[in-house]
Structures are given as C-alpha cells and as structure tokens.
NUMIPA-252740 format. One record per residue (C-alpha): residue in three letters; chain; x, y, z. Coordinates in steps of 0.25 Angstrom, whole numbers. Layout:
(ALA, A, (X, Y, Z))
...
//
This chain:
(MET, A, (-25, 1, 48))
(ALA, A, (-21, -9, 58))
(LYS, A, (-9, -6, 67))
(MET, A, (3, -14, 65))
(THR, A, (11, -21, 75))
(GLU, A, (25, -16, 77))
(GLN, A, (30, -29, 70))
(GLU, A, (22, -26, 58))
(ALA, A, (26, -12, 58))
(TRP, A, (41, -16, 58))
(GLU, A, (38, -26, 47))
(LEU, A, (31, -16, 38))
(ASP, A, (43, -6, 41))
(GLU, A, (52, -17, 36))
(ILE, A, (44, -20, 23))
(LEU, A, (43, -5, 20))
(THR, A, (57, -1, 23))
(SER, A, (64, -13, 16))
(THR, A, (56, -14, 4))
(ASP, A, (58, -5, -9))
(PRO, A, (45, 0, -13))
(LYS, A, (41, -6, -27))
(THR, A, (27, -3, -33))
(GLY, A, (20, -12, -42))
(ILE, A, (6, -11, -48))
(ASN, A, (2, -26, -46))
(GLY, A, (2, -25, -31))
(THR, A, (16, -27, -29))
(GLY, A, (26, -18, -23))
(PHE, A, (26, -8, -12))
(ILE, A, (11, -9, -9))
(SER, A, (7, -24, -12))
(ARG, A, (-4, -32, -5))
(ARG, A, (6, -37, 6))
(ASP, A, (11, -23, 8))
(ALA, A, (-3, -17, 9))
(ARG, A, (-7, -27, 19))
(ILE, A, (5, -24, 28))
(LEU, A, (1, -9, 27))
(GLY, A, (-13, -13, 32))
(LEU, A, (-22, -12, 20))
(ASP, A, (-34, -20, 20))
(ASP, A, (-38, -29, 8))
(LEU, A, (-48, -19, 2))
(SER, A, (-37, -8, 2))
(ILE, A, (-27, -18, -4))
(ASN, A, (-36, -23, -15))
(TYR, A, (-40, -8, -19))
(LEU, A, (-26, -4, -19))
(MET, A, (-21, -15, -27))
(THR, A, (-33, -14, -37))
(LYS, A, (-31, 1, -39))
(ALA, A, (-16, -1, -41))
(GLN, A, (-17, -12, -51))
(ALA, A, (-28, -5, -59))
(ALA, A, (-20, 8, -59))
(GLN, A, (-7, 1, -62))
(LYS, A, (-1, 8, -50))
(SER, A, (5, 3, -37))
(PRO, A, (-3, 2, -24))
(ALA, A, (6, 12, -18))
(GLN, A, (2, 22, -30))
(ILE, A, (-12, 19, -27))
(ILE, A, (-11, 22, -12))
(GLY, A, (-3, 35, -16))
(GLU, A, (-15, 40, -25))
(LEU, A, (-25, 36, -14))
(VAL, A, (-17, 45, -4))
(ARG, A, (-16, 56, -14))
(GLU, A, (-31, 56, -17))
(LYS, A, (-34, 56, -2))
(ILE, A, (-25, 68, 1))
(ALA, A, (-31, 76, -11))
(ALA, A, (-45, 73, -6))
(SER, A, (-42, 78, 8))
(VAL, A, (-35, 91, 3))
//
C-alpha cells in the first residue's frame, strides 16, 4: 500500500471520525468505491469487492470481514 502524506492521513482521520458508518449492498455506505480508493485499494480489488458484495447481497465491509476470518482460520 502506498504511504500517505500527513495531509492525506489527517483527511482520512476526519472522514472516518466524523462519519457515522452506514452499510449498503449497492456499494454505498461505509466502504464505497470512493472510500476504497482513499484506503488505497486498487481497481481490481475494488471491482472484486463490489461484485462479491452485490452477488451476496452483503455490504463490502461484511465481505472484507469474511475474507479476514477465512485468512485467520487458514493460518491456525
């Protein structure tokens, strides 16, 4: 992941601390395409995440959580 400048870090902090998280299955909400770009995800990752979320009728945040849990389970 590319390193953020101090200004970018402050802007991300402002977004994350001043926004109430809301999830949506259509790519809106806490993890939207715009948010994914801010977090440093590439186009391939964003497209995969949004496609899986829409197909499963889940939020992108839920898909990320599932992927993390799978990775943890596989390493134990």
